[in-house]
N, C-alpha and C positions, 0 to 999 in steps of 0.2 A: 457716299464713299467715306467722307471724313468721319462720320459717326461710327462707322464700322471699325476704322483704324483706331479711334479713341477708345472703343469698348473692348478691343482685343486684349490689352494688358490687364484690364480689370477682370475679364473673364478668366484669364490665365491665373491670376491671383486667387480667384475663388476656387478654381479646380485644384490648385496647389494646396490651398488651405483645407479643402475637403479631404484630399488624399493624406495629408499630414495628420489630420484628426483620426482617420481610420488606422493609420500605422501606429499612432500613439495608443489608441485603444487596444489594438492587438498586442502590443508590448505589455501593457498592464495585465491583460489576461494571461499571457505567457508567464510573466513573473509570478502571478498569483498561483497558477497551476504548479509551477516548479517548487514553490514554497510548500504548497499543500502536499506534494508528492514525496517530500523528503521525510524519511522515517525518523521517529523519535529514538527508536532502538533497532539494531540489526541483530537478529538471532542467527547464529551459525549452526548449520546442520552438519554434525561431525560423523565420521565413520568409526573411529577407534578411540574410545568405545562409542557405540552408536548413541548419540546424545544431542540435545539442544544446548547451546552455550550462549548466554546464561540459561539455566534451567527455569528460574523463576524471576519475573520482572514486575515492576509496578509502573504504570503510566497514568496519564490523565485522559479523560474523555476527549475525543477529537484527535488523539495522537494516532499516528500510523506506525505499524510494526512491519518490518521486513524480515522474512526468513530466507536465508541464503544457503544454498547447498554448496558447501566448501569441500565436500568429500569427493570420492571417486565412484560412489554408488548412487542409485536412485534413492531419493528421500521423498517425504510426503508430510504435510501438516494438516490436521483436520480436528474439528470439534463435532463432527457428524457421528452420532452413535451407530449408524448403520455401517460405517467404515471401520469401526473399532472392534477388536476382539473382546475386550472387557468394557462394558458400558460405563463402569466407574472411572475409566481412564480419560473420559471426555465429559465436559460439562460446560454449560453456558448459563448466564443469568436470565431470569425471566425477561421477555421482551427482545432478546437478542436473537439473531439468526445464525445458524451454524455456518462455518466457513470450511472450505476444502480447497487445497492447492492443486490437487491432482498430483501426478508423479512429476517430480522435478529432477531433471538430469543434472549432472555436475556442472556448476557454474550458473545455473538458473536460480531465480528467486521468485518469491510470492509476497505480496503486500496486502495488509488488511487495515482499515481504519476503524477504530472502536468508538461508538457513540453511546453505548449502553454500559453504565458502570456495573461492576461486579467481578466475580472470579470466573475465568475461562481456563478449563483444563483441556489440553490438546495432546495429540499423539502423532507419531509417524506410523502410518499403517504398515509400512514395510518392516519396521524394526520395533514394533510395539512389544513383541514377545521378549525382546532384549532390554525392555524397560525404557525405550526412548519416548519419554513423556515430558511435558512442560506445563507451567502454570503462569498465567498472566492475570494480574490484578489491575482493574481499571477503576481509578478514583475520579470523583466529581471534581 
């Protein structure tokens, strides 16, 4: 009986240490994810005139860009040639995969992280005919 009583505090300390280690690990992961998710640049999708602001940006590989629909209409951002009216309005560097936000309602946003350097030309499929195009340069 005495051995059981003496081992109980030690057992409690081990359990407490175990859970504290797990909580600390989860906090480290949460902080890392929140830092990785923060965009280097936010591009606003505007209604009047239909445009991306800024229209042209330069970032570094590994940076994340967020497109935010600040207008009152649907917007869209894509580098996919099958979604573009004019194939020259979109382009991606060799080795990169096209991205497509789908339709974004007012207040919604879309993020993309860029790992391949080069020039990306993108368009709003909804307003491409009105010249809503942008360019993103990713440097090493």
